[in-house]
N, C-alpha and C positions, 0 to 999 in steps of 0.2 A: 383709180389706180389699176393698171393692167395686172393680171395675175403673173406671178413670178414663175419662170420656167427655166429649165437647164437646156436651152437650145439657142441657136443663132438663127436669125432670119436674114437671108441674103437674097436680094431681088425677089421678094415675096415667097421664097421657099424656105421651109424650116429644115435646118441641117443639124443633126445630132452633134453635140459638143463632147469631145473626149478630152479636152484640154482647156486650161485657162489662158493659153497663149495662142495668138493668131500670128502666123509668120509673114503673110504677105496679103495686102489688099491693094488691088490695082484696077482703076477704072470701074469702080463699083459704088453703089449705094449700099452701105453696110450697117445693119442695125445690130446693136449689142443688147441682149436681154438677159444675160446671165446674172444670177444673184451671188456673184463671187468676184474676187479680184481678177482683173483682166490685164493682160499685156498684149499690146498690138505692136509688132515689129515690122517696119517697112511698109509704108502706105503711100500711094501717090494717085493723083487725079481722082480722088474718091471723096465720098461724103460718109463720115462715120457719125453715128448717132446712137445714144442710149435710148431705149424705149421705156425704161423704168430706172429708178435711182439705184445704181449699183454700189457696192461697198468702196471700191477704189479702182483706179486705172493708171497704167503706165504706157505712154505712147512714145515710140522712138523711130527715128529715121523716116520722116515724112516730107512730102513735097507736093505743092499745088493741090491741097486738099482742104476740106471744110470739116471740122470736128465740132459737133454739138453734144456736149456731155453733161449729164446730171449725175453727180456722184456724192454719196453720203460722206465719204472720207476724203483722202488726199487724191489730187491729180498731179502726176509727175510727167512732164513732157520734155523731151530733149531731142536735139538734132532735127529740127523742123524748119522749113523755109517756104516762103511764098504761099502761106496758108492763112485760113481764118479759123480761130479757136473761140468757141462760145462755151463758157464754162459756168457751172453752178456746183460748188463743192465746199468742203470744210477747209481745205488748204490747197493753194495752187503754187507749184514750183516749176519754173520754166528755165531750162538750160539750153544754151546754143539755139535760140530761136532767132531767125533772121527774116527781115522783110515780111512781116506778118501782122495781122490784126488780132487783137485779143479783146473780146467782149465778155466782160464778167457780168453774169446775171446775179450771182451772190457768192461770197466767200467769207468764212469766219474772220472776224476782226477787220473786215474790209481791207485786207492786206494780201499783196501778191509778192512772191519772192522770185527774182530773176537773177541769172548769172550767165555771163558770156553771151548776152543777147544784144542785138543792134537792129536798128530800123524797124522797131515794133511800135504799133499804135495801140494804146489801151484806153478804153472808155473812162470817162471821168467818174469820180466818187470813190476811188480806191487808192490806197497807199501802196507805193511801189518800193520795195526794199531791193536795191541792186547791189549785189556783193562786189561788183567791179567799180561801183561809184557810190560809196557809202554816204557822201555828204548830200544834204538837202538844201544847202546854202545857195547853190547855183543850179542852173538848168541842166538836167541829165542829158547827155548826148545819145544815150542808148534807146530812149523811147520818147514818144510824144503823146499828148492826150488827144484822144478821139472825141470830138464834140458829141453831145447827146443826140442831136439830129442825125448825124452821120451813123452813129451806132444803131439807132432805130431803123435807118434805111438798110443797113447791112442785115439786121435781124429779119426784116420783112423780105429781103431778097433770098436769104437762106431759107426762110419759111416756105417759099414757093418751090424749092428744089424737089420736095417730095412729089409734087405734081408734074414738074417739068423735067426733072432729071438733068438739068443743064448746069452742071458744076462749073464747067469751063468759063461760061459767060460771067458768072458771079465772081470767080477768081480774077478774071481779066479786068473786070470793072473796078474792083476794090484793092487789088494788089498791084503795086508799081513794079515794073520790070526794069 
């Protein structure tokens, strides 16, 4: 486990952090290593990754990005489209997520909460509670299940981004326009 620090690492440079809130991330590989609650507002064409297990995170207003997050507590993500979300957390709440992939590595009770989402693909093995479609009797029109083989392929492609930095190719391959 890497040591916990109160700094951000952006493109291999340590930047002192004076706030728990990041206002804009654009066209970057952005590593989050703070040991406190984080808010990331407005991110696009970027790769956001936690480098250690942080307490909680709130992401909002994202587009064409990849987020690989390991969080001790809750993850709250809203207003994101055309993105890949890879999550390991205690609780996952997704609001207004559109045309995106969600790969859950782990979540408490194997349950994900979604609201006002559509055209999302979620890997198998997790229960989806959709506030806009509460019945489980018929197929939910807001999400589809991503087969294990495809989710493993996505994880492998995302794993190579640290070496290649090629976020756009991965997004273009796995997100339908």
